[in-house]
C-alpha positions in Angstrom: 5.1 -6.7 -11.6 3.5 -4.3 -8.4 0.5 -4.4 -6.5 -2.5 -3.5 -8.4 -4.8 -0.7 -7.2 -6.9 -3.6 -5.7 -4.8 -5.4 -4.2 -3.1 -2.4 -2.5 -6.3 -1.5 -1.2 -6.7 -4.8 0.5 -3.3 -4.6 1.8 -3.6 -1.5 3.8 -6.9 -2.1 4.7 -5.6 -5.4 6.3 -2.4 -3.6 7.9 -4.5 -0.7 9.2 -7.0 -2.9 11.1 -4.5 -4.8 12.3 -2.1 -2.1 13.4 -5.9 -0.8 14.9 -4.9 2.7 13.3 -8.9 3.8 12.9 -8.3 7.0 11.7 -6.5 5.9 8.8 -8.2 3.0 8.3 -11.4 5.0 7.6 -9.6 7.0 4.9 -8.3 3.6 3.7 -11.8 2.2 3.4 -13.4 5.7 1.6 -10.2 5.3 -0.9 -11.0 1.6 -1.6 -14.5 2.4 -2.2 -13.7 5.0 -4.6 -11.8 2.6 -6.3 -14.0 -0.1 -7.4 -14.0 -2.1 -4.2 -17.2 -3.3 -3.0 -18.6 -3.3 0.8 -18.9 -6.9 1.0 -15.4 -7.5 -0.3 -14.0 -5.3 2.5 -16.2 -7.0 5.6 -14.8 -10.2 3.9 -11.2 -8.5 4.7 -12.3 -7.9 7.8 -14.1 -11.1 9.0 -10.9 -13.3 7.4 -8.5 -11.0 10.0 -10.4 -11.9 13.3 -8.8 -15.5 12.6 -5.1 -13.9 12.8 -5.7 -10.7 14.3 -8.5 -11.4 16.8 -11.8 -10.2 17.5 -10.9 -6.8 18.9 -9.4 -5.7 15.6 -11.6 -7.4 13.7 -14.7 -5.9 15.2 -13.1 -2.3 15.2 -12.3 -2.7 11.6 -16.1 -3.5 10.7 -17.1 -0.6 12.5 -14.9 1.5 11.1 -16.4 0.7 8.0 -19.9 1.1 8.7 -19.2 4.4 9.9 -17.5 5.5 6.3 -20.4 3.7 4.5 -22.7 6.0 6.7 -20.6 9.0 5.9 -20.1 8.5 2.3 -24.4 8.0 2.2 -24.9 10.9 4.1 -22.4 12.7 1.7 -24.6 11.1 -1.1 -21.2 9.4 -2.4 -22.0 6.6 -4.8 -20.9 3.4 -2.7 -21.4 -0.3 -3.7 -22.4 -3.0 -1.1 -21.5 -5.6 -4.0 -22.9 -9.3 -4.3 -23.0 -12.0 -1.5 -20.6 -14.8 -1.3 -22.0 -17.6 -3.6 -23.8 -20.2 -1.1 -22.5 -23.5 -0.4 -25.0 -26.7 0.1 -27.1 -26.4 3.1 -25.2 -30.1 3.7 -21.6 -28.9 2.9 -18.6 -30.7 4.9 -16.9 -27.8 6.1 -14.2 -29.8 7.3 -14.0 -31.6 4.3 -13.6 -28.5 2.1 -11.4 -26.3 4.7 -9.1 -29.7 4.9 -8.9 -29.8 0.9 -8.8 -25.9 0.8 -6.0 -25.9 3.3 -3.7 -29.0 1.4 -4.0 -27.3 -1.9 -3.2 -23.8 -0.5 0.0 -24.9 1.9 0.8 -27.2 -1.3 0.6 -30.1 1.5 -1.1 -31.8 4.3 -1.3 -30.1 7.5 -1.8 -31.4 11.0 -1.3 -29.3 14.0 -3.7 -32.2 16.2 -0.7 -32.7 18.0 -0.6 -28.9 19.3 -4.3 -29.1 20.3 -7.1 -31.2 18.3 -9.6 -28.3 18.8 -7.3 -25.6 17.0 -6.6 -27.9 14.2 -10.4 -28.4 13.8 -11.2 -25.0 14.2 -8.6 -24.2 11.5 -10.1 -26.3 9.2 -13.6 -26.4 9.8 -13.7 -22.6 10.3 -10.7 -21.1 8.8 -10.4 -22.6 5.5 -13.8 -24.0 5.6 -16.3 -21.2 6.8 -14.3 -18.2 5.6 -11.8 -19.2 2.8 -15.5 -20.6 1.3 -16.5 -17.1 0.6 -15.6 -16.4 -3.1 -15.7 -12.5 -2.9 -12.1 -12.8 -2.6 -9.3 -15.1 -4.0 -6.6 -17.1 -2.4 -4.0 -14.6 -3.5 -5.7 -11.8 -2.1 -6.7 -13.5 1.1 -3.0 -14.0 1.2 -2.2 -10.5 0.7 -4.7 -9.7 3.7 -2.9 -12.1 6.1 0.5 -11.0 5.0 -0.2 -7.3 5.5 -2.1 -8.1 8.7 1.0 -10.3 10.3 3.6 -7.9 9.5 2.3 -5.4 11.9 2.4 -7.9 15.1 5.2 -8.4 17.2 6.5 -11.9 17.5 4.6 -13.8 14.6 7.5 -13.8 12.2 7.4 -17.8 11.5 3.9 -17.6 10.8 4.9 -14.2 8.5 7.5 -16.3 6.5 5.2 -19.4 6.5 2.5 -17.2 4.8 4.7 -15.6 2.7 5.9 -18.9 1.3 2.6 -19.8 0.6 1.8 -16.3 -1.2 4.4 -17.1 -3.5 3.4 -20.5 -4.3 0.2 -19.0 -5.1 1.5 -16.5 -7.6 2.8 -13.3 -5.8 6.2 -12.2 -6.6 9.0 -10.8 -3.9 8.6 -7.3 -5.7 4.5 -7.6 -4.4 5.4 -9.3 -1.3 8.2 -5.9 -0.4 5.4 -3.8 -1.3 2.6 -5.7 0.7 5.1 -4.8 3.7 5.7 -1.4 3.1 2.0 -0.3 2.2 2.2 1.7 5.5 4.8 4.3 6.2 7.9 2.0 5.8 10.3 3.7 8.8 13.5 2.1 6.9 12.8 2.4 3.3 16.6 3.2 2.9 19.3 4.0 5.4 18.0 7.9 5.3 15.2 8.5 7.6 12.0 9.8 6.3 11.6 12.8 8.5 8.8 15.2 9.5 5.9 15.7 7.4 6.4 18.0 4.7 4.1 20.8 5.6 6.5 23.7 4.6 6.2 22.5 1.1 2.4 20.8 1.3 1.0 24.0 -1.2 3.0 22.2 -3.9 2.4 18.4 -3.6 -0.9 16.6 -4.3 -0.9 14.0 -1.2 1.5 13.7 1.4 5.8 13.9 1.8 7.8 13.8 4.2 11.4 16.0 3.9 14.5 15.4 5.8 17.2 18.1 5.0 20.5 15.8 5.8 22.7 18.7 4.6 22.6 22.5 4.8 26.3 23.1 4.5 28.3 22.7 1.2 26.1 20.8 -0.3 22.3 21.0 0.2 20.6 17.6 0.5 17.1 16.4 1.6 15.5 13.1 1.6 12.6 13.4 0.4 9.7 10.3 1.2 6.5 10.3 -1.0 3.3 8.3 -0.1 1.6 6.4 -2.5 0.3 8.3 -5.8 2.1 11.6 -4.1 3.9 14.0 -6.4 4.8 17.4 -6.3 3.7 20.6 -8.8 5.0 21.1 -12.1 8.0 23.4 -11.7 11.6 25.0 -12.6 14.5 25.3 -11.0 15.7 28.7 -12.2 19.0 30.1 -12.6 20.8 32.4 -14.6 24.1 30.4 -14.7 24.6 26.5 -13.7 21.6 25.7 -11.1 19.4 22.6 -11.6 19.0 19.4 -9.4 19.9 16.1 -9.2 17.8 13.1 -7.8 19.2 9.8 -6.5 16.3 7.2 -5.9 17.3 5.3 -2.7 13.9 3.2 -2.2 10.6 2.6 -3.5 9.1 3.4 -7.7 8.2 6.7 -8.6 8.5 8.8 -12.1 10.1 11.9 -13.8 8.7 13.9 -16.4 9.4 16.8 -18.6 7.6 19.0 -19.9 6.5 17.8 -23.3 8.3 14.6 -22.8 7.2 11.2 -21.6 7.3 9.8 -18.0 10.5 8.2 -16.6 9.8 5.1 -14.2 12.1 5.8 -11.4 13.4 2.7 -8.8 16.1 2.4 -6.6 19.5 3.1 -7.7 18.0 5.2 -10.5 20.0 8.9 -11.1 18.0 12.0 -12.5 20.0 15.0 -13.5 17.4 18.0 -13.9 18.5 20.8 -15.8 18.0 24.5 -14.6 15.2 26.1 -16.4 13.6 23.0 -17.3 9.7 22.5 -16.5 9.1 18.9 -14.9 7.2 17.0 -11.5 8.4 13.9 -10.1 6.6 11.6 -7.3 5.3 8.1 -6.2 3.7 5.5 -8.3 0.0 5.0 -7.4 0.5 2.0 -5.4 4.1 2.5 -3.5 6.0 4.3 -1.8 8.7 6.2 -3.0 12.1 8.1 -1.7 14.8 10.2 -3.6 17.5 12.7 -2.2 17.2 15.6 -3.5 20.7 17.6 -4.3 21.0 20.8 -5.2 23.4 21.8 -8.0 24.8 25.4 -7.4 23.9 28.5 -9.8 23.6 31.4 -9.7 20.5 34.0 -9.2 18.7 30.3 -8.6 15.6 29.9 -7.0 12.3 27.3 -7.4 9.3 28.4 -9.7 6.4 26.4 -8.4 3.6 25.9 -11.3 0.5 23.7 -10.9 -0.4 20.5 -10.1 0.0 17.6 -12.3 -3.6 16.3 -13.9 -4.9 13.4 -12.1 -6.1 12.4 -16.1 -2.5 12.9 -17.2 -1.3 10.8 -13.8 -3.9 8.0 -13.9 -2.1 7.2 -17.3 1.0 6.1 -16.0 1.7 2.7 -15.5 
């Protein structure tokens, strides 16, 4: 099972906040709000992250959220503030509640008092008490946020691996964890480098792609990497004899579709033979990166004919 749109947005925002990439964080916030997340849910993500990435990253993320919301309001774009967390009783024992939450989440009692009684108390009372007491995000979602953020930090492998284990205990699959770790541009999706942004063909793509021409001699081979949701337009590889194209999927999940036929889901190891003079498109799944080798088949009088984009409506129906 892959990430849902909501899970993808949470992971992307957590990763960008941890990385400190404010320009792309604002874009991700805008997309998340368009996808139905609320302002208060995104605030919860950034508040949680102060415990994992520090106050500076958390505060910068909150500022980016505020600026994004103001920009949307100035444009008249609908933005849901969302509900507040369910209030706890005034006399709630947060140390007791946090200890219970931590134990249930991890699957056993955790005692860090030998390292520092203070840090053990802060974790139980504040992180697993005050922060996790908010019911705007589920435990599963909070672990997705944590794994996405820790994956962007250097030297925290033991904590990352611990939270991957906690995530799996709480129902997150290996496939989903891999997607969380690759939620930003994965530099090593496969042995083939992604290359530079594919600006030369940007007019024929919805979304951003990257192109690395691996071979221009004997056989023309390009490594094409698609950001989540990116796809090329309908197009035809024209030839009077021979021609066409072959795709070898190296990483991620995506689609290939010929005109008048159902879309085909693609994953690493799949091979697609595209006949010449056949209208088709290919690209990434909505919430996953996708990479394939595009191999030109030699033909006579060959060339590409670029056509209309794949409609958002048709693309949105794909699973």
